[in-house]
N, C-alpha and C positions, 0 to 999 in steps of 0.2 A: 350642460351636458355635452358630451363629446359626439353626439349623434348616434351612439349605440343604444339600442333599446334595453330596458331593464328586464330582468327575469320576473316572472309573476310574483307579486308581493314585495319585490325589492324596493320599489318606490315607497310603498307603505312603511317598510322597515326604516328607510332613510328618513322619512318624515317623522316617524315616532322617535328616532334617535335625536333628531334636531329639536324636538318639542321642549325639553327642559331648558335649553339655552334661550329659546324664543320666549318662553314663559318668564324666565328670570329677568330678561331684558325689559319685558313689559311691566312686571311687578316693581322693578326698581324705580319706575317713573311715577308710581303711586305713593303718596304720603302714607306712612305707617298708620296713622289714625284712620284714614279712609279704608285701609285694608281690614280694619276691625269693626267697621260699622255694620250693624245688623238692621236692615230696613224695617223688619218687624220681628217680634220675639221668636217666631217660629221659622225665620229665614236664616240661611247660612251667610256668614261673612265671606268676603273674597278669600281670606286666609283659609277658611273652612273648605272652600272649593279647591284651593291649591293643595291642601294637605290630604284631601280625601283619596286621590288616586294612589298616593304613596302608602296610605294606610290599608287600602283595599287590594293593592297589588299581590301580596302573598296569597290572599284568598283566591283571587282570579287565576293566578299562576297554578295553584293547586287544582283548580277546576280544569284548566287547559291540559295539565299533565295527565289527567284521568282519561282523556280522549284517546 
């Protein structure tokens, strides 16, 4: 940072904007087969966890827009 304080919420926005690249870098290090492992039949895989926010985002955005 350049020593200037961020406006309220700006740090959160910057963090959220960086999240996809950070997640992509982490996932690239995991073998594909490991991403698809289900520890138990009712557990999500790593890929399930990764895809969930993208699938849920339209619903969440709709809820936020109603406020």
